[in-house]
Residue, then its C-alpha position, 0 to 999 in steps of 0.5 A: m309813159k305807161a300808156l306808151f309802154i302798153v302800146i309798144v308791148i301790144t304792138v310787139f305781141l301782135a307782130g309776133c302773131q302774124t302768120t307767114k307762108p310756109m317755106y315748103e309743103y311737106e304733106d305726109y313726107a315723114e309718115s310715108f317714108y317711115s311706112l316704107k322703111k317699116e313695111g318695105g315691099d312694092e306697095a310701100a314703095k309705090q305709096w312713097q313715090t305717090s307721096l313724093e309726086s303729090i308733094i311736088e304737085k301741091s308745092k306748085v299749087k301753093a307756089v312754094r319750093v319743093p322741099p329738099g331731097v324730094y326730086a332726088n328721092l324720086g330720081y333714086i326711085h326711077l334709077k332703081a326701076n332702070n329708068s335712067a332718063g327719068a332719074i337724070s331728069f329728077f336729079e337735074q331738077e334737084k340740082q337746079i333748085y338746090p345748087e348746094a347739092a350739085k356735087f352729089m347730084d352730078n355724082l348720081i347723074q354719072k351713075a345713072k348715065a353709066r347704067g343707062 
């Protein structure tokens, strides 16, 4: 009986140690966003955009979903740069991956269309 208990404990322990594939690839999302807010300016904004684009590329390579908000943030960057078509494209991608954000993305799409 004691041996069975030990086997069960070891099995549970080893099952808990399994590594799982991450759901998202965040890369340096938090650090680059913090830098943008702390420093501001065009250089930090460019680094933020580059970081977001890199997250998308690495997510594709690792075959994981792009984290929530990444496409929306890129869309907002394009909207600020008066690139309404680019903004709408990113907002649509965010809406497609995360349908729960559809209402918010539809609102941003309408604003982008009004600007463009």
